[in-house]
C-alpha positions in Angstrom: 6.8 7.8 27.4 3.2 8.9 27.6 0.2 8.0 25.5 0.9 6.9 21.9 -2.5 7.9 20.6 -5.6 9.7 21.8 -9.1 8.4 21.2 -12.4 10.4 20.9 -11.4 13.0 18.5 -9.6 13.1 15.1 -9.9 14.8 11.8 -10.5 11.4 10.2 -13.8 11.1 12.0 -14.5 14.8 11.7 -14.6 15.2 15.5 -12.7 17.5 18.0 -12.6 18.1 21.7 -14.2 21.3 23.1 -11.6 21.6 25.8 -7.9 22.0 25.6 -7.5 19.8 28.6 -8.1 16.1 27.6 -7.8 13.0 29.7 -5.0 11.0 28.0 -6.4 7.5 28.3 -10.1 8.2 27.4 -9.7 11.2 25.2 -12.6 12.8 27.0 -12.5 16.5 27.9 -11.3 16.8 31.5 -14.4 18.9 32.2 -17.5 17.6 30.4 -20.3 20.2 30.6 -24.0 19.4 30.5 -25.2 21.5 27.6 -22.0 21.2 25.5 -22.8 21.5 21.8 -19.9 19.1 20.8 -18.0 18.0 18.8 -16.2 14.9 20.2 -16.7 11.3 19.0 -18.9 10.4 21.9 -21.1 13.5 21.1 -21.5 12.5 17.4 -21.9 8.8 18.2 -24.8 9.6 20.4 -26.7 10.5 17.2 -25.0 8.6 14.4 -23.8 5.4 16.2 -21.9 3.0 14.0 -21.2 5.8 11.4 -18.5 7.0 13.8 -16.6 3.8 13.4 -15.3 4.9 10.0 -13.3 7.8 8.6 -15.4 10.0 6.2 -16.9 11.1 4.0 -16.6 7.7 2.2 -15.4 7.9 -1.4 -13.8 11.3 -1.0 -11.0 10.6 1.5 -8.2 8.3 2.3 -7.2 8.0 6.0 -4.0 7.0 7.7 -3.6 5.8 11.3 -1.7 8.4 13.3 -0.7 6.4 16.4 2.9 7.2 17.3 4.7 3.9 17.8 7.7 3.6 20.2 10.0 2.7 17.3 9.7 3.3 13.5 12.0 3.8 10.5 12.9 7.3 11.6 15.0 5.5 14.3 17.3 4.4 11.4 19.8 6.6 9.5 21.5 5.8 6.2 25.3 5.3 6.2 27.4 7.4 3.8 30.9 6.5 2.6 33.8 8.3 1.0 35.0 5.5 -1.3 33.8 2.6 -3.2 31.0 2.0 -5.7 29.3 -1.4 -5.4 27.6 -2.6 -8.6 29.9 -0.7 -11.0 32.6 -2.4 -13.1 35.1 0.4 -13.1 34.4 2.6 -10.1 35.8 6.1 -10.0 34.8 9.7 -9.9 33.8 9.8 -13.6 31.8 6.6 -13.5 30.2 6.8 -10.0 27.7 9.5 -10.8 24.4 9.3 -9.2 22.3 9.4 -12.4 24.1 6.1 -13.3 22.5 4.3 -10.3 20.0 1.6 -11.4 16.8 1.6 -9.4 15.4 -1.5 -11.2 14.3 -4.4 -9.1 12.7 -7.8 -9.9 10.3 -10.2 -8.2 9.1 -13.6 -9.1 10.4 -17.1 -9.7 10.1 -18.4 -13.3 8.3 -15.4 -14.8 10.0 -12.5 -13.1 8.5 -9.0 -13.2 10.7 -5.9 -13.5 9.9 -2.7 -11.7 11.7 0.5 -12.8 11.4 1.9 -9.3 11.2 -0.6 -6.3 7.6 0.2 -5.4 4.1 -0.7 -6.3 0.6 0.5 -5.4 -1.4 -0.8 -2.5 -4.6 -2.7 -3.3 -7.0 -0.4 -5.1 -10.2 -2.4 -4.8 -14.0 -1.8 -4.5 -13.9 1.6 -2.7 -15.2 4.6 -4.5 -11.8 6.4 -4.2 -10.2 3.5 -6.2 -13.0 3.3 -8.8 -13.3 7.0 -9.4 -9.6 7.6 -9.8 -8.6 4.3 -11.5 -7.7 5.8 -14.8 -5.3 8.2 -13.2 -3.7 5.5 -11.0 -3.5 2.8 -13.7 -2.1 4.9 -16.5 0.3 6.6 -14.1 1.6 3.2 -12.8 2.0 1.9 -16.3 4.1 4.8 -17.6 6.1 4.8 -14.4 7.1 1.1 -14.9 5.6 0.0 -11.6 3.0 -2.6 -10.7 -0.6 -1.8 -9.7 -2.7 -4.0 -7.5 -6.4 -4.3 -8.3 -8.0 -5.1 -5.0 -10.7 -7.4 -3.8 -14.4 -7.4 -4.6 -14.2 -5.4 -7.9 -16.3 -7.9 -9.8 -18.6 -8.6 -6.9 -19.9 -5.0 -6.6 -19.9 -4.3 -10.3 -23.4 -3.0 -11.3 -22.9 -4.5 -14.7 -21.8 -7.9 -13.4 -23.2 -10.9 -15.4 -23.2 -14.4 -13.9 -24.0 -17.9 -15.2 -26.6 -20.2 -13.7 -24.0 -21.3 -11.1 -23.4 -17.8 -9.9 -20.0 -17.5 -11.6 -18.9 -14.3 -13.3 -19.1 -14.3 -17.1 -18.7 -10.6 -17.6 -17.6 -7.6 -15.5 -17.3 -4.3 -17.3 -15.6 -2.7 -14.4 -12.9 -5.3 -14.3 -12.5 -5.1 -18.0 -12.0 -1.3 -17.7 -9.4 -1.7 -14.9 -7.3 -4.3 -16.7 -7.4 -2.7 -20.1 -6.6 0.8 -18.8 -3.3 -0.5 -17.3 -2.4 -2.7 -20.2 -2.8 0.0 -22.8 0.3 1.8 -21.7 2.3 -1.0 -19.9 5.9 -1.3 -21.2 8.5 -3.9 -20.3 8.2 -3.1 -16.6 5.3 -3.4 -14.2 2.3 -5.7 -13.9 -1.3 -5.7 -12.9 -2.0 -7.9 -9.9 -5.6 -8.9 -9.1 -6.5 -9.8 -5.6 -8.8 -12.7 -4.5 -10.7 -12.9 -1.3 -13.4 -15.4 -0.2 -16.1 -13.8 -2.2 -14.0 -13.5 -5.3 -13.1 -17.2 -5.1 -16.8 -18.1 -4.8 -17.6 -15.9 -7.7 -15.0 -17.5 -10.0 -13.0 -14.3 -10.5 -9.7 -16.1 -11.1 -11.1 -18.2 -13.9 -12.6 -15.1 -15.5 -9.6 -12.7 -15.3 -7.1 -15.3 -16.4 -9.0 -16.9 -19.3 -11.0 -13.8 -20.5 -8.8 -10.8 -19.6 -5.3 -12.2 -19.9 -4.3 -11.3 -16.3 -1.1 -13.1 -15.4 -0.7 -12.5 -11.7 -3.3 -13.4 -9.0 -2.8 -12.4 -5.4 -4.3 -14.4 -2.6 -5.3 -12.1 0.3 -5.1 -12.9 4.0 -5.4 -9.3 5.2 -3.8 -5.8 5.4 -2.4 -3.4 7.9 -5.5 -1.2 8.1 -7.8 -3.8 9.6 -8.2 -7.3 10.8 -11.6 -7.9 9.2 -12.6 -8.1 5.5 -12.9 -5.4 3.0 -15.7 -2.8 3.4 -17.4 -0.1 1.4 -20.5 2.1 1.9 -23.6 2.1 -0.2 -26.0 5.0 -0.4 -28.8 3.3 -2.2 -31.4 0.9 -0.7 -31.7 -1.0 -4.0 -28.0 -1.3 -4.3 -27.7 -2.6 -0.7 -30.3 -5.2 -1.4 -28.6 -6.2 -4.6 -25.2 -6.8 -2.9 -26.9 -8.8 -0.1 -28.5 -11.0 -2.8 -25.1 -11.5 -4.3 -24.0 -13.0 -0.9 -22.3 -10.1 0.8 -22.7 -9.2 4.4 -24.7 -5.9 4.4 -25.3 -3.9 7.6 -27.7 -2.8 8.7 -29.8 -5.5 6.9 -31.5 -3.7 4.0 -34.2 -6.3 3.8 -35.7 -5.6 7.2 -38.8 -3.4 7.0 -37.8 -1.2 10.0 -34.4 -0.5 8.4 -36.1 0.3 5.1 -38.3 2.8 6.9 -35.4 4.4 8.7 -33.7 4.8 5.3 -36.8 6.4 3.8 -37.0 8.7 6.9 -33.5 9.8 6.3 -32.1 8.5 9.6 -30.1 5.8 7.9 -28.2 7.4 5.0 -25.9 4.6 4.0 -25.3 0.8 4.3 -22.0 -1.1 4.8 -20.9 -4.0 2.6 -18.5 -6.3 4.4 -16.4 -9.3 3.2 -16.3 -12.5 5.2 -13.4 -13.4 7.4 -10.9 -15.9 5.8 -9.7 -19.0 7.5 -6.2 -20.1 6.6 -4.9 -23.7 6.5 -1.7 -25.1 5.0 -3.4 -27.7 2.7 -6.0 -25.3 1.5 -3.4 -22.6 0.7 -1.1 -25.0 -1.2 -4.1 -26.4 -3.1 -5.3 -22.9 -4.1 -1.9 -21.9 -5.4 -1.8 -25.0 -7.5 -5.4 -24.4 -8.7 -4.5 -20.9 -9.8 -1.5 -22.1 -11.7 -3.5 -24.8 -13.4 -5.9 -22.1 -14.5 -3.0 -20.4 -16.3 -1.7 -17.9 -13.8 1.9 -17.2 -14.5 2.5 -15.7 -11.1 0.8 -16.2 -7.7 1.4 -13.8 -4.9 0.2 -13.4 -1.3 -0.7 -10.4 0.8 -0.9 -10.7 4.5 -1.5 -8.2 7.3 -0.3 -7.1 10.7 -1.4 -10.4 12.3 0.5 -12.3 15.1 3.9 -14.0 14.6 2.0 -17.3 14.0 0.4 -15.9 10.8 3.7 -14.4 9.7 5.4 -17.7 10.1 2.7 -19.5 8.2 2.9 -17.0 5.4 6.6 -17.4 5.0 6.8 -21.1 5.4 3.8 -21.9 3.2 4.9 -19.3 0.6 8.2 -21.1 0.5 6.7 -24.5 0.0 4.3 -23.2 -2.7 7.2 -21.3 -4.4 5.0 -18.2 -4.7 6.3 -15.2 -6.6 6.0 -12.4 -4.0 4.8 -12.1 -0.3 3.7 -8.6 0.7 3.6 -8.0 4.4 1.5 -5.0 5.5 2.1 -3.6 8.9 0.1 -1.4 11.3 -1.0 1.3 11.3 -2.6 1.2 7.9 -4.0 3.6 5.4 -7.5 3.1 4.0 -10.4 4.2 1.9 -12.7 2.5 4.4 -11.6 0.8 7.6 -12.8 1.1 11.2 -10.8 4.0 12.6 -10.1 2.7 16.1 -9.2 -0.6 14.7 -6.7 1.1 12.4 -5.2 2.9 15.4 -5.1 0.1 17.9 -4.7 -3.4 16.3 -1.8 -5.3 14.8 2.0 -5.3 14.8 3.6 -2.0 13.6 5.5 -2.1 10.4 9.0 -1.7 11.8 8.5 -4.5 14.3 6.8 -6.7 11.7 9.6 -6.4 9.2 12.2 -7.2 11.9 10.3 -10.4 12.7 10.0 -11.3 9.0 13.8 -10.8 8.5 14.6 -13.0 11.5 12.3 -15.7 10.1 13.7 -15.5 6.6 17.2 -15.8 8.1 16.2 -18.9 10.1 14.7 -20.5 7.0 17.7 -19.7 4.8 20.1 -21.2 7.5 18.0 -24.4 7.3 18.3 -24.5 3.5 14.7 -23.5 2.9 13.8 -21.4 -0.1 12.9 -17.8 0.9 10.3 -16.1 -1.4 10.7 -12.5 -2.6 9.3 -10.2 0.0 7.8 -6.7 0.0 6.9 -4.4 2.9 3.9 -2.2 3.2 2.6 0.1 6.0 3.1 3.8 6.0 5.7 4.6 3.4 5.9 7.7 1.3 9.5 8.7 0.5 12.7 7.4 -1.1 14.5 7.1 2.3 11.7 4.8 3.4 12.4 2.5 0.4 16.1 2.5 1.1 15.7 1.6 4.8 13.2 -1.2 4.1 15.5 -2.7 1.4 18.5 -2.4 3.6 16.9 -3.7 6.8 15.4 -6.7 4.8 18.4 -7.4 2.6 18.7 -9.7 0.7 15.0 -10.9 0.9 13.0 -7.7 0.4 12.8 -6.5 -3.2 10.3 -3.6 -3.1 8.0 -1.4 -1.0 4.2 -1.3 -1.4 2.9 2.3 -1.1 -0.8 3.0 -0.6 -1.9 6.6 0.0 1.4 8.1 -1.2 0.8 6.8 -4.7 -2.9 7.7 -4.7 -2.4 11.3 -3.7 -0.6 12.3 -7.0 -3.4 10.7 -9.0 -6.0 12.7 -7.1 -4.0 16.0 -7.3 -3.4 15.6 -11.0 -7.1 14.9 -11.5 -8.1 18.0 -9.7 -5.6 20.1 -11.5 -7.3 19.0 -14.7 -10.6 20.1 -13.3 -9.2 23.4 -12.1 -7.6 24.1 -15.5 -11.0 23.6 -17.2 -12.7 25.9 -14.7 -9.9 28.5 -15.0 -9.6 28.4 -11.2 -6.1 27.2 -10.3 -5.3 27.5 -6.5 -2.2 29.6 -5.9 -0.2 26.6 -4.8 -0.7 25.3 -8.4 -0.7 28.6 -10.3 2.7 29.5 -8.9 4.1 26.9 -11.4 2.2 28.1 -14.5 -1.1 28.3 -16.2 -0.9 25.3 -18.5 -0.3 21.6 -18.0 3.0 21.9 -19.8 4.2 24.5 -17.3 2.8 22.9 -14.2 4.1 19.4 -14.7 7.9 19.3 -14.8 7.8 15.8 -16.5 5.3 16.8 -19.3 7.8 17.4 -22.1 9.8 14.3 -21.1 6.6 12.2 -21.5 5.8 14.0 -24.8 9.2 13.1 -26.1 8.5 9.4 -25.3 4.9 9.1 -26.2 4.4 11.9 -28.8 0.9 13.3 -29.2 -0.5 10.4 -27.1 0.6 12.3 -24.0 -2.3 14.7 -24.6 -4.7 11.7 -24.0 -3.1 10.9 -20.6 -5.2 12.0 -17.6 -3.3 14.5 -15.6 -3.5 12.3 -12.5 -1.3 9.8 -14.5 1.2 12.5 -15.3 1.2 13.5 -11.6 1.9 10.0 -10.5 4.7 9.6 -13.0 6.2 12.9 -11.9 6.0 11.8 -8.2 7.6 8.5 -9.2 10.5 10.4 -10.8 11.0 12.3 -7.5 11.2 9.0 -5.7 13.6 7.5 -8.3 16.0 10.4 -8.3 16.0 10.7 -4.6 16.7 7.0 -4.3 19.5 7.3 -6.8 21.1 10.0 -4.6 20.8 8.1 -1.4 22.2 5.0 -3.1 25.1 6.9 -4.7 26.0 8.4 -1.3 26.0 5.0 0.3 28.0 3.7 -2.7 25.3 1.3 -4.0 24.8 1.5 -7.7 22.3 -1.4 -7.9 19.4 -2.3 -5.7 20.8 -5.8 -4.9 24.0 -4.3 -3.5 22.2 -2.5 -0.6 22.8 -4.3 2.7 22.0 -4.1 6.4 25.5 -2.6 6.9 24.2 0.5 5.0 22.0 1.6 7.9 22.5 2.3 11.6 20.1 2.4 14.6 19.9 5.8 16.4 18.4 4.2 19.5 19.4 1.1 21.4 15.7 0.0 21.4 15.7 0.1 17.6 18.9 -1.8 17.5 17.5 -4.4 19.8 14.3 -4.9 17.7 15.9 -4.9 14.3 19.4 -6.2 14.9 20.8 -3.2 13.0 24.0 -2.0 14.8 23.6 1.0 17.2 25.2 4.1 15.8 28.0 4.0 18.3 28.9 0.5 17.4 28.5 0.5 13.6 31.8 0.0 11.8 33.6 0.5 15.2 36.1 -2.4 14.5 37.0 -1.0 11.1 37.4 2.5 12.5 39.8 1.2 15.2 42.0 -0.6 12.6 42.3 2.6 10.6 42.9 4.7 13.7 45.2 2.5 15.7 46.9 0.3 13.2 47.2 2.8 10.3 45.3 0.6 7.9 44.1 1.8 4.5 40.4 2.6 4.0 38.6 -0.7 4.6 
């Protein structure tokens, strides 16, 4: 079927081939000329080396892997029916209207969390893109009734971090800002989930956020779909790089080496990378950590795992079952990122469609043996209402929601920039076509004003943008659900989707389009049965 991806040039790394003719496997121009002025990856890496590992510029972009996998969710279509209304007490043309569809979902065991729309943000951690836009993301998620995940290392890189004599956090102004911004507008739906990695555990972040900030949900992190190593950021100050190294982080190149310091002062090295350590999972340690977090006062403990092998997926499911965790989020390849190695994002890990199919099969086997199956969520390249429907259908009844990364960040950034353009009186035509004021531009503005009154004027416009996007997702999902005659999230089933290719059917177990409902159709056709 040809090459699924092409190395050596991509907008993410700001590189491009000179020639139209490119060798498929290597990505090199078929005719490489001595004297070429660029601009492929090999050309730029000749000068900048390790900088070409990452999408850029850091802090200003998010990047998503663009490898074209053999099978993805576009190989599924949603079934539509001409009768029925699952989830309605008195179904009929007057009651089965799409605005009556409930998109509410829940996750958790004893202390369940409601989501007004079955989605939540990806981990917004220590990258600049998360920090700079946090107010827009957090307020937007809160007023949308969805959960937000505060990612790893937020305390660890906080310039205002205060620690005790044992090196444990006693105050983190950045974490305070993040938690309080979300909580200020949180209603009866949604939650703020704070992630923990190796460094966070060593720093005592769980003790701090639970006892001092009232955080109720802590997420243990094994990994993500974007990379198979720990979290990373870039640092553009020598002093800051040394500070983070002194806090115990891996910083490359080593800012304490005199030659590196000279290269930085010369302008050759322009930035440093801060890396997290690799985690090492074990069953006993996992179960003990879950119990420790609960003993500290966490009302909910969740787990995020990445696009690892089937062994790690099995461990996540079985150990999550034994620990009775509240949610297991499974993140497939290729990922989206604020900072991950680009070729790693393109070429490592199990793609989302395949990974969810594996997870469903494992959940089924566990259930057949009488094991408790935790609530599950899927992440890895979702952006639209049909993605949510397909994930919930393919993973029914175990999958409760979808984790969206970049798709929920973009509205926050767009709204933030509209706020800036309004102040500068410099609206791009793609915005100006809708009006010249925030009330005209945002279709949801008056709706929010009716709910929050004058307080809406204090909302950052990125938050209004995220809310407006969430309403598009909600209404679109209501329409898809009504058409498939599902009026509650928990009535969606695997019978509500079909596989368009035999390969997708083989991987997922979803019936091939030519076989789906074939027996029912023949009973109606040949036996004259009523609608089944």
